[in-house]
C-alpha positions in Angstrom: 0.2 -0.1 -0.1 1.1 3.2 -1.2 0.8 6.7 1.2 -0.5 9.1 -1.4 -0.2 13.1 -0.2 -2.6 15.1 1.1 -3.1 17.9 0.4 -1.6 20.6 3.1 -4.4 21.0 6.4 -4.2 24.3 8.0 -1.0 24.4 9.3 0.6 23.8 5.9 2.1 20.8 6.4 1.2 17.7 4.8 -1.4 15.0 6.7 0.3 11.8 7.4 3.6 13.6 8.2 4.5 13.1 11.8 5.8 16.2 14.3 7.5 15.5 17.7 5.0 17.5 19.5 6.8 20.4 20.2 6.9 21.6 16.9 3.5 20.9 16.6 2.7 22.8 19.6 4.5 25.6 18.3 2.9 25.3 14.4 -0.5 25.5 15.9 -0.5 27.9 18.2 2.8 30.3 17.8 3.1 33.0 20.5 -0.8 33.4 21.7 0.1 34.6 25.3 3.0 36.4 26.9 3.1 32.8 28.8 3.1 30.6 25.8 6.4 32.5 24.4 7.6 32.5 27.7 7.5 29.3 28.5 9.1 28.2 24.4 11.8 30.5 25.5 12.1 28.1 28.5 11.9 25.1 26.6 14.8 26.7 24.4 17.1 27.5 27.2 16.5 23.9 29.3 17.5 22.8 26.0 20.5 24.4 25.0 21.7 24.1 28.9 21.3 20.1 28.9 23.5 20.4 25.4 26.2 22.4 27.3 26.0 20.0 30.0 26.1 16.7 28.2 29.3 18.6 25.9 31.2 19.6 29.0 30.9 16.1 30.6 32.3 14.7 26.9 35.2 17.3 26.9 35.8 16.6 30.5 36.4 13.0 30.1 38.4 13.4 26.7 40.7 15.5 28.5 41.1 12.5 31.3 42.0 10.7 28.8 44.6 13.1 27.1 45.9 13.3 30.9 46.3 9.7 31.5 48.5 9.0 28.8 51.0 11.4 29.7 
Protein backbone atom coordinates (compact mmCIF):
# COMPACT_ATOMS: atom_id res chain seq x y z
CA UNK A 1 0.00 0.00 0.00
CA UNK A 2 1.45 3.35 -1.06
CA UNK A 3 0.72 6.46 1.00
CA UNK A 4 -0.55 9.14 -1.35
CA UNK A 5 0.30 12.73 -0.41
CA UNK A 6 -2.69 14.54 1.03
CA UNK A 7 -3.44 18.23 0.51
CA UNK A 8 -1.90 20.51 3.14
CA UNK A 9 -3.95 21.08 6.26
CA UNK A 10 -4.33 24.33 8.24
CA UNK A 11 -0.73 24.23 9.49
CA UNK A 12 0.57 24.11 5.92
CA UNK A 13 1.96 20.60 6.33
CA UNK A 14 0.92 17.52 4.43
CA UNK A 15 -1.22 15.31 6.57
CA UNK A 16 0.47 12.00 7.13
CA UNK A 17 3.67 13.76 8.16
CA UNK A 18 4.22 13.00 11.84
CA UNK A 19 5.58 15.88 13.87
CA UNK A 20 7.29 15.74 17.22
CA UNK A 21 4.95 17.24 19.78
CA UNK A 22 6.93 20.45 20.38
CA UNK A 23 7.04 21.34 16.69
CA UNK A 24 3.34 20.61 16.42
CA UNK A 25 2.65 22.93 19.36
CA UNK A 26 4.69 25.68 17.72
CA UNK A 27 2.91 25.15 14.39
CA UNK A 28 -0.54 25.26 15.96
CA UNK A 29 -0.27 28.20 18.34
CA UNK A 30 2.76 30.40 17.89
CA UNK A 31 3.09 32.84 20.79
CA UNK A 32 -0.62 33.21 21.43
CA UNK A 33 0.12 34.66 24.85
CA UNK A 34 3.02 36.00 26.88
CA UNK A 35 3.10 32.82 28.95
CA UNK A 36 3.17 30.65 25.85
CA UNK A 37 6.14 32.56 24.48
CA UNK A 38 7.84 32.38 27.87
CA UNK A 39 7.34 28.62 28.12
CA UNK A 40 8.77 28.11 24.61
CA UNK A 41 11.75 30.28 25.55
CA UNK A 42 12.25 28.29 28.75
CA UNK A 43 12.10 25.02 26.76
CA UNK A 44 14.77 26.37 24.42
CA UNK A 45 17.00 27.46 27.30
CA UNK A 46 16.51 24.11 28.99
CA UNK A 47 17.60 22.30 25.81
CA UNK A 48 20.59 24.63 25.42
CA UNK A 49 21.85 24.13 28.96
CA UNK A 50 21.30 20.37 28.73
CA UNK A 51 23.42 20.29 25.55
CA UNK A 52 26.15 22.38 27.20
CA UNK A 53 26.09 20.01 30.19
CA UNK A 54 26.44 16.94 27.95
CA UNK A 55 29.24 18.49 25.84
CA UNK A 56 31.11 19.62 28.96
CA UNK A 57 30.91 16.08 30.36
CA UNK A 58 32.23 14.57 27.13
CA UNK A 59 35.01 17.17 26.96
CA UNK A 60 36.08 16.52 30.55
CA UNK A 61 36.21 12.75 29.88
CA UNK A 62 38.32 13.42 26.79
CA UNK A 63 40.68 15.69 28.75
CA UNK A 64 41.03 12.98 31.43
CA UNK A 65 41.95 10.46 28.74
CA UNK A 66 44.61 12.81 27.33
CA UNK A 67 45.98 13.49 30.82
CA UNK A 68 46.18 9.76 31.57
CA UNK A 69 48.20 9.07 28.41
CA UNK A 70 51.02 11.44 29.34
